[in-house]
PASEBA-1860 file (N, C-alpha, C; in nm, 3 decimals):
! residues 105
1> MLRIHDVM> 1.897/-3.892/1.954/1.892/-3.850/2.029/1.871/-3.660/1.998 ~ 1.772/-3.602/2.080/1.725/-3.463/1.996/1.875/-3.419/2.021 ~ 1.853/-3.285/1.865/2.003/-3.215/1.896/2.004/-3.101/1.986 ~ 1.920/-3.125/2.038/1.894/-2.963/2.145/2.002/-2.989/2.263 ~ 2.036/-3.153/2.304/2.093/-3.253/2.413/2.240/-3.135/2.342 ~ 2.295/-3.080/2.281/2.438/-3.063/2.236/2.444/-2.928/2.255 ~ 2.286/-2.842/2.226/2.324/-2.670/2.246/2.258/-2.690/2.401 ~ 2.221/-2.776/2.460/2.202/-2.692/2.671/2.370/-2.744/2.688
9> LDALRTMR> 2.389/-2.853/2.598/2.597/-2.894/2.691/2.647/-2.771/2.683 ~ 2.594/-2.713/2.522/2.672/-2.538/2.537/2.632/-2.430/2.609 ~ 2.477/-2.485/2.610/2.497/-2.348/2.744/2.474/-2.381/2.870 ~ 2.520/-2.482/2.934/2.636/-2.483/3.064/2.722/-2.448/3.078 ~ 2.793/-2.488/2.981/2.963/-2.410/2.963/2.919/-2.305/2.904 ~ 2.908/-2.189/2.873/2.847/-2.047/2.873/2.817/-1.970/2.951 ~ 2.749/-2.081/3.037/2.640/-1.983/3.143/2.772/-2.022/3.279 ~ 2.872/-2.041/3.261/2.983/-2.087/3.419/3.018/-1.948/3.431
17> PALAAIQR> 3.020/-1.892/3.360/3.080/-1.731/3.452/2.925/-1.654/3.560 ~ 2.838/-1.717/3.469/2.734/-1.602/3.539/2.679/-1.725/3.671 ~ 2.708/-1.830/3.644/2.710/-1.953/3.771/2.797/-1.895/3.916 ~ 2.931/-1.897/3.816/3.035/-1.844/3.951/3.004/-1.715/4.008 ~ 2.907/-1.602/3.922/2.899/-1.474/3.999/2.791/-1.577/4.064 ~ 2.691/-1.613/4.061/2.559/-1.622/4.145/2.623/-1.682/4.296 ~ 2.711/-1.830/4.202/2.748/-1.888/4.352/2.816/-1.795/4.443 ~ 2.910/-1.699/4.437/2.950/-1.564/4.491/2.907/-1.511/4.609
25> NDPDLARQ> 2.697/-1.499/4.511/2.600/-1.456/4.610/2.529/-1.468/4.651 ~ 2.508/-1.626/4.620/2.365/-1.637/4.686/2.391/-1.855/4.632 ~ 2.526/-1.899/4.683/2.478/-2.051/4.711/2.380/-2.162/4.672 ~ 2.240/-2.081/4.731/2.122/-2.174/4.769/2.118/-2.214/4.596 ~ 2.082/-2.032/4.529/2.010/-1.983/4.390/2.146/-2.056/4.289 ~ 2.255/-2.067/4.331/2.353/-2.140/4.221/2.339/-2.294/4.236 ~ 2.322/-2.326/4.320/2.262/-2.503/4.350/2.154/-2.547/4.282 ~ 2.026/-2.490/4.300/1.947/-2.534/4.196/1.957/-2.415/4.068
33> LRRAASSV> 2.006/-2.368/4.017/2.078/-2.410/3.863/2.117/-2.479/3.839 ~ 2.246/-2.494/3.907/2.307/-2.615/3.932/2.232/-2.745/3.837 ~ 2.118/-2.784/3.920/2.060/-2.859/3.956/1.963/-2.848/3.803 ~ 1.906/-2.758/3.829/1.801/-2.795/3.717/1.893/-2.781/3.563 ~ 1.965/-2.670/3.487/1.996/-2.738/3.399/2.079/-2.820/3.398 ~ 2.146/-2.914/3.508/2.205/-3.053/3.434/2.034/-3.169/3.388 ~ 1.928/-3.144/3.480/1.853/-3.169/3.488/1.777/-3.222/3.278 ~ 1.799/-3.046/3.273/1.753/-3.065/3.161/1.862/-3.127/3.076
41> ALNLAEGS> 1.954/-3.132/3.100/2.100/-3.240/2.938/2.045/-3.387/2.993 ~ 2.024/-3.392/3.155/1.984/-3.569/3.173/1.882/-3.611/3.106 ~ 1.770/-3.512/3.185/1.618/-3.564/3.058/1.569/-3.595/2.883 ~ 1.664/-3.512/2.834/1.680/-3.468/2.712/1.771/-3.652/2.666 ~ 1.880/-3.705/2.750/1.953/-3.833/2.722/1.823/-3.970/2.807 ~ 1.800/-3.876/2.905/1.699/-4.079/2.887/1.594/-4.083/2.842 ~ 1.533/-3.954/2.793/1.427/-3.930/2.676/1.418/-3.972/2.579 ~ 1.562/-3.954/2.563/1.619/-4.044/2.388/1.626/-4.103/2.362
49> GSAGGVRR> 1.631/-4.227/2.485/1.626/-4.370/2.517/1.545/-4.444/2.508 ~ 1.426/-4.347/2.564/1.240/-4.362/2.575/1.157/-4.422/2.459 ~ 1.088/-4.514/2.470/0.942/-4.437/2.394/0.810/-4.411/2.479 ~ 0.765/-4.401/2.362/0.607/-4.332/2.426/0.574/-4.256/2.529 ~ 0.490/-4.288/2.634/0.445/-4.224/2.700/0.587/-4.177/2.772 ~ 0.674/-4.213/2.830/0.788/-4.188/2.918/0.890/-4.076/2.796 ~ 0.878/-4.092/2.754/0.981/-4.028/2.645/0.907/-3.906/2.655 ~ 0.789/-3.875/2.644/0.702/-3.821/2.608/0.713/-3.723/2.811
57> ARYLTALG> 0.725/-3.797/2.917/0.753/-3.715/3.030/0.854/-3.715/3.038 ~ 0.986/-3.753/3.009/1.169/-3.686/3.020/1.160/-3.582/2.926 ~ 1.115/-3.576/2.828/1.049/-3.410/2.789/1.040/-3.327/2.868 ~ 0.922/-3.365/2.933/0.842/-3.266/2.976/0.895/-3.251/3.100 ~ 0.981/-3.373/3.179/1.078/-3.270/3.330/1.176/-3.135/3.228 ~ 1.239/-3.235/3.138/1.336/-3.132/3.072/1.322/-2.992/3.070 ~ 1.191/-2.979/2.997/1.119/-2.844/2.972/1.098/-2.772/3.093 ~ 1.083/-2.821/3.162/1.015/-2.748/3.326/1.161/-2.693/3.413
65> SARETLSC> 1.232/-2.818/3.337/1.412/-2.807/3.419/1.473/-2.653/3.344 ~ 1.377/-2.668/3.156/1.483/-2.523/3.070/1.445/-2.400/3.165 ~ 1.283/-2.377/3.184/1.232/-2.288/3.208/1.280/-2.234/3.368 ~ 1.268/-2.384/3.439/1.331/-2.288/3.565/1.466/-2.290/3.569 ~ 1.609/-2.282/3.483/1.726/-2.294/3.500/1.682/-2.125/3.420 ~ 1.618/-2.106/3.305/1.597/-1.965/3.243/1.552/-1.861/3.382 ~ 1.480/-1.932/3.492/1.410/-1.828/3.573/1.559/-1.800/3.685 ~ 1.647/-1.893/3.691/1.736/-1.848/3.795/1.867/-1.758/3.739
73> LQVGEALG> 1.874/-1.751/3.677/1.978/-1.687/3.540/1.890/-1.559/3.579 ~ 1.749/-1.535/3.558/1.697/-1.371/3.539/1.672/-1.366/3.710 ~ 1.622/-1.463/3.801/1.671/-1.436/3.912/1.785/-1.344/4.019 ~ 1.930/-1.422/3.939/2.056/-1.359/3.945/2.070/-1.212/3.946 ~ 1.983/-1.168/3.762/2.007/-1.043/3.722/1.921/-0.966/3.792 ~ 1.786/-0.991/3.824/1.748/-0.914/3.915/1.818/-0.851/4.017 ~ 1.872/-0.975/4.077/1.936/-0.901/4.238/2.040/-0.906/4.220 ~ 2.131/-0.880/4.112/2.240/-0.860/4.085/2.371/-0.899/4.076
81> YVEAIPES> 2.354/-1.006/4.064/2.438/-1.116/4.085/2.540/-1.102/4.019 ~ 2.462/-1.105/3.888/2.472/-1.085/3.709/2.470/-0.958/3.680 ~ 2.574/-0.873/3.560/2.481/-0.765/3.502/2.413/-0.779/3.433 ~ 2.385/-0.875/3.330/2.306/-0.955/3.209/2.357/-1.096/3.203 ~ 2.195/-1.096/3.155/2.260/-1.285/3.145/2.328/-1.270/2.994 ~ 2.407/-1.342/2.929/2.504/-1.374/2.791/2.394/-1.411/2.729 ~ 2.365/-1.323/2.591/2.266/-1.335/2.512/2.330/-1.548/2.468 ~ 2.422/-1.528/2.387/2.439/-1.681/2.397/2.420/-1.782/2.474
89> VLARLHRV> 2.344/-1.731/2.587/2.361/-1.834/2.693/2.132/-1.784/2.696 ~ 2.074/-1.741/2.638/1.948/-1.726/2.654/1.894/-1.799/2.524 ~ 1.994/-1.711/2.437/1.951/-1.789/2.263/1.948/-1.920/2.284 ~ 2.021/-2.000/2.358/2.065/-2.183/2.332/1.940/-2.211/2.439 ~ 1.935/-2.188/2.527/1.768/-2.177/2.666/1.651/-2.166/2.546 ~ 1.650/-2.092/2.510/1.520/-2.031/2.416/1.475/-2.182/2.347 ~ 1.607/-2.152/2.221/1.590/-2.314/2.152/1.543/-2.456/2.219 ~ 1.551/-2.497/2.347/1.623/-2.581/2.370/1.422/-2.568/2.415
97> IGTLVHVT> 1.396/-2.484/2.508/1.253/-2.460/2.528/1.176/-2.464/2.363 ~ 1.194/-2.400/2.306/1.101/-2.398/2.186/1.099/-2.543/2.148 ~ 1.183/-2.630/2.125/1.222/-2.741/2.054/1.139/-2.819/2.118 ~ 1.146/-2.823/2.259/1.042/-2.921/2.339/0.938/-2.861/2.399 ~ 0.901/-2.716/2.366/0.706/-2.692/2.349/0.707/-2.782/2.233 ~ 0.787/-2.806/2.100/0.717/-2.832/2.038/0.690/-2.997/2.007 ~ 0.769/-3.066/2.043/0.800/-3.192/2.078/0.644/-3.267/2.230 ~ 0.682/-3.185/2.287/0.534/-3.235/2.339/0.426/-3.192/2.348
105> A> 0.422/-3.092/2.199/0.273/-3.050/2.189/0.158/-3.193/2.132
END
Protein backbone atom coordinates (compact mmCIF):
# COMPACT_ATOMS: atom_id res chain seq x y z
CA MET A 1 0.00 0.00 0.00
CA LEU A 2 1.20 3.50 -0.70
CA ARG A 3 2.72 5.11 2.38
CA ILE A 4 0.43 8.08 1.87
CA HIS A 5 -2.44 5.98 3.24
CA ASP A 6 -0.96 6.45 6.72
CA VAL A 7 -0.28 10.11 5.92
CA MET A 8 -3.94 10.55 5.04
CA LEU A 9 -5.04 8.84 8.26
CA ASP A 10 -2.81 11.27 10.17
CA ALA A 11 -4.39 14.16 8.24
CA LEU A 12 -7.84 12.91 9.26
CA ARG A 13 -6.78 12.81 12.90
CA THR A 14 -5.27 16.30 12.83
CA MET A 15 -8.25 17.86 11.04
CA ARG A 16 -10.74 16.76 13.72
CA PRO A 17 -10.85 20.15 15.47
CA ALA A 18 -11.37 21.98 12.17
CA LEU A 19 -14.06 19.48 11.20
CA ALA A 20 -15.84 20.02 14.52
CA ALA A 21 -15.73 23.80 14.04
CA ILE A 22 -17.11 23.49 10.53
CA GLN A 23 -19.81 21.10 11.80
CA ARG A 24 -21.02 23.72 14.31
CA ASN A 25 -21.43 26.30 11.56
CA ASP A 26 -22.26 24.30 8.45
CA PRO A 27 -23.29 20.66 8.89
CA ASP A 28 -23.60 20.17 5.11
CA LEU A 29 -20.03 21.30 4.48
CA ALA A 30 -18.80 19.14 7.36
CA ARG A 31 -20.60 16.12 5.92
CA GLN A 32 -19.04 16.74 2.51
CA LEU A 33 -15.60 17.15 4.12
CA ARG A 34 -15.99 13.86 6.01
CA ARG A 35 -17.09 12.02 2.88
CA ALA A 36 -14.27 13.43 0.75
CA ALA A 37 -11.56 12.81 3.35
CA SER A 38 -12.80 9.28 4.01
CA SER A 39 -12.90 8.64 0.28
CA VAL A 40 -9.21 9.43 -0.03
CA ALA A 41 -8.17 6.80 2.51
CA LEU A 42 -10.66 4.22 1.27
CA ASN A 43 -9.71 4.60 -2.40
CA LEU A 44 -6.02 4.42 -1.53
CA ALA A 45 -6.66 1.13 0.24
CA GLU A 46 -8.80 -0.20 -2.60
CA GLY A 47 -6.29 0.88 -5.23
CA SER A 48 -3.43 -0.82 -3.45
CA GLY A 49 -5.28 -4.11 -3.75
CA SER A 50 -6.00 -3.64 -7.44
CA ALA A 51 -3.96 -3.78 -10.61
CA GLY A 52 -3.68 -1.97 -13.92
CA GLY A 53 -6.46 0.37 -14.92
CA VAL A 54 -8.55 -0.30 -11.82
CA ARG A 55 -5.63 0.74 -9.60
CA ARG A 56 -5.14 3.95 -11.57
CA ALA A 57 -8.87 4.69 -11.45
CA ARG A 58 -8.96 4.30 -7.66
CA TYR A 59 -5.91 6.53 -7.28
CA LEU A 60 -7.48 9.16 -9.56
CA THR A 61 -10.62 9.05 -7.43
CA ALA A 62 -8.47 9.44 -4.31
CA LEU A 63 -6.74 12.42 -5.94
CA GLY A 64 -10.04 14.12 -6.71
CA SER A 65 -11.26 13.50 -3.18
CA ALA A 66 -8.00 14.83 -1.71
CA ARG A 67 -8.44 18.03 -3.69
CA GLU A 68 -12.06 18.22 -2.56
CA THR A 69 -10.97 17.73 1.07
CA LEU A 70 -8.52 20.60 0.77
CA SER A 71 -11.17 22.80 -0.85
CA CYS A 72 -13.72 22.04 1.88
CA LEU A 73 -11.21 23.15 4.48
CA GLN A 74 -10.39 26.28 2.48
CA VAL A 75 -14.09 27.13 2.13
CA GLY A 76 -14.53 26.66 5.89
CA GLU A 77 -11.65 29.03 6.48
CA ALA A 78 -12.90 31.57 3.92
CA LEU A 79 -16.34 31.59 5.54
CA GLY A 80 -14.84 32.11 8.98
CA TYR A 81 -15.76 28.71 10.42
CA VAL A 82 -12.11 28.07 11.31
CA GLU A 83 -9.40 30.63 11.92
CA ALA A 84 -6.79 28.88 9.83
CA ILE A 85 -6.25 25.42 8.49
CA PRO A 86 -3.50 23.85 10.59
CA GLU A 87 -0.20 23.69 8.72
CA SER A 88 0.16 20.04 9.70
CA VAL A 89 -3.08 19.24 7.86
CA LEU A 90 -2.07 21.26 4.80
CA ALA A 91 1.35 19.60 4.64
CA ARG A 92 -0.15 16.13 4.81
CA LEU A 93 -2.80 16.87 2.19
CA HIS A 94 -0.24 18.38 -0.16
CA ARG A 95 1.94 15.29 0.27
CA VAL A 96 -1.00 13.01 -0.56
CA ILE A 97 -1.97 15.13 -3.57
CA GLY A 98 1.61 15.35 -4.84
CA THR A 99 2.14 11.61 -4.57
CA LEU A 100 -1.14 10.84 -6.32
CA VAL A 101 -0.36 13.27 -9.13
CA HIS A 102 2.94 11.45 -9.59
CA VAL A 103 1.56 7.89 -9.53
CA THR A 104 -1.35 8.67 -11.87
CA ALA A 105 0.70 10.57 -14.48
